[in-house]
N, C-alpha and C positions, 0 to 999 in steps of 0.2 A: 635562708635569707631572701629579705624583701628586692624585688630588683632596683628600685631608686635607693642602694646603697651602693656607695663608691668603693671601687678596688684601693684598698689602702696600700704599699707598699715603706714599711718601716727599713732604712739604711742603718743598719747598729741595732737590727731588732736581735744580735743576740748580746747586747748589754743590758744592762736592769732602768734604763731610763725608756729607751727605746722599745724593752720588748715591754715594759709598764704597758706604755700606752697601744700598745701591738693587742695587748689579751684584753683589753677596757675593751677598744675599736671592736677585735673578732669577740667579746662577749654580747655586743650592740647587736650583735648579727649581718658585721662588714665580713667580707671575705680580705685577710691581708695576707702581705709575701714577708714575708722575715728575708731582707736582705745583709749580706752576713760579704767578706773578703772572700771566705771559702764559702762554698753549696753545698757542701756538706754540715759543717757543723752548722749553717742557717735551717737547712731541715731538719738536724737536730734538737735545735730553737723550734720550730715550728707541731714536731710532736709531740713534746711538754707541751706546747701550751694545750695541739688540742686534745691531749692526756688529761689534761687541767677542766675544759670547758665541756669534755663530754664530747664535741663533734667533730669535723675533720672544716672548717671554715682558712684554718693555719695554712701555709705551705713556705719552702726555703729554698733563695736560688740564690746565685752571686749578684751583688749590687746591679749590676749596671743591666740581667737581665730583669729583675725586679723591676726596677724604675721604669723601664721598656714596655712591662706587662700590666706596671699599674694608672691610674686615673689620678689619685691626687698621690704625693711622694713626699718625704716625711727623711728630714736626714738629722739621724740623735748618732752620730758621730765622735767623741774627745776633734778637741778642738784643733790637732795636732793634725788629724783626719781629717780633715774641713777639706781644703781644698784641692785637695790629692784626689775625695772621694765625688766630688764635684765634678772635674775632673773626668771620670771615668765613667757618671755615669748619663754624661750629659748629652749626648747621642739619644737620650729617650725622656730628658724635659721638655721638651719645646710641644707651645701648647698648654703645659701641665701648671698645675700649684705644687709651688715645693714649698713643704712648710719646712723649715730650718731652727731647728732644737740650740744651738751651738750657744758653749758657754766659753767663751776667751778664761781656758783655767788654765796657768802657766804654773805646775807640779816644782816644788814641792807646797808655793806660800797661798794656798787654795782661796782662803780667804783673804786674800789682797785683790782689791783691780787690776784688773791689767788689761785693759782695752788695747788693742793694735793702734796702730798709729792710725789715721784715716776715719776713728770711732769706731761705727760698729763693725763685728766679722761678718755678718749677715747681710751688710749692708752689702760690703764688699765680695757677696755672693751674688746680691743678686747686679751689679755691676761686671761682674765675669761671666754671669751668663745672656744679657742682657734682654728686652723685650719680650723676645718669645714663652721665656719661661716667667709667671708672675711668683718670686717666692714669698713667703712670707713671715714674718718670725712669730715664736709663737712657745708654749710650753717651759721654760727656760725656770724658772721657779717651783715649778712643781716635785716634790720631793717620789723621786724613784721609791722610799721608803714605803709612801703609800698606796703608789698606783696598780698596786699588784694584790691588795686588799680589793677585791671585786666591790664589792657589797659599803666598806666605809666610805661617809662622807665627808672627802679633803679641804683643809680649814689654809684655802690659799687662792688666790685669785688667777687670774692668767690670761695677762697684757698680748694683745695678741696687734702685730702694728705691719700694716703696709704698701706700698702709694698705688698699692691697684684694692679699693674700699671694696667691691664685688667679695675678693677671695679672698680679704678678712672676717668678712658676714660668712662665708662656708666653712672658716676654720674657726669663727667663734661657734657658730652651730655645732661644729665637732665638737668641738668644746666640753659643751651643753651636753650632750649625747652621752657623753660617760662622763658626766654628774657634776661636770666643774663649771663654776661662773667664765665667766669669760668676757671679756673689754675689747672693743678695738679704740687701741689707745693712740690711734696716729700714722701720722708715714715714717717709709720702715727709720727710716736715722732716730729716728724714738726708743727703737731697739736696744741704746747700748742701754736704758733705765733698768730696761728686764737683765739684761747681761751681764750688767755692773752686779745689779742687785741679787746675785747669782750667791758675790762670795760674800755679799755683806750675812743672808741667809746663815751660810758656812761660817760665816764668824759664827752668828749667834748660836746656833746647833750644837758649835764647841763650846760656846762658853759656858750653855744654859745644860749644858747635856741633854740634851731634845734628838728625837732622828729629825724631824722634818719640818721647821716654822715656815714659816708663809705670808703671804701678805692677804688687805680686805682692803677693797678701794668702796670708800661708802660716798656717802652723802647724793647719790649719783639716782 
């Protein structure tokens, strides 16, 4: 592993989306920490990834410990657990980048856009955490179905939104590192587009019976 590779904690890394991102970053040489509500379950997920990759780059911890131990933290938990998880790990986030993958899906109507009051679910996290944490919105529209296929080219762009441009640029680079095409899509309030678009893509998947539709930005 190169010395300049950031240590990344993926909270919710025991799930499909977080697990897929964690696997790809570990495959590219990052030390990755899987965070979970249960440290034991997180460690089991880490061991499975290490077996897949043939290495030992992935470890597992409880969410709060994972956040404290990492340089960059990824929040990839269901919408219902977003705020509670942020409260649980807040002490370990100061001075760091938090990449929030949250989509405000409200089962069972997940193919219907249901944004929270005030707009963006990710922007609400920035307001909760304040200026000490640089919150970046990204990866909402990438299907977990594709992430675990390490050599597959994913035909979906990543919209990266943040009020801190430098933090957004770091996340764009992290996305490109794992084979994704990413764009700095403006301020964090613009995250409502990616958050709402996920429900549209789910509707397309159902209508056209495909596993993971995506978006492309053209003309740039």
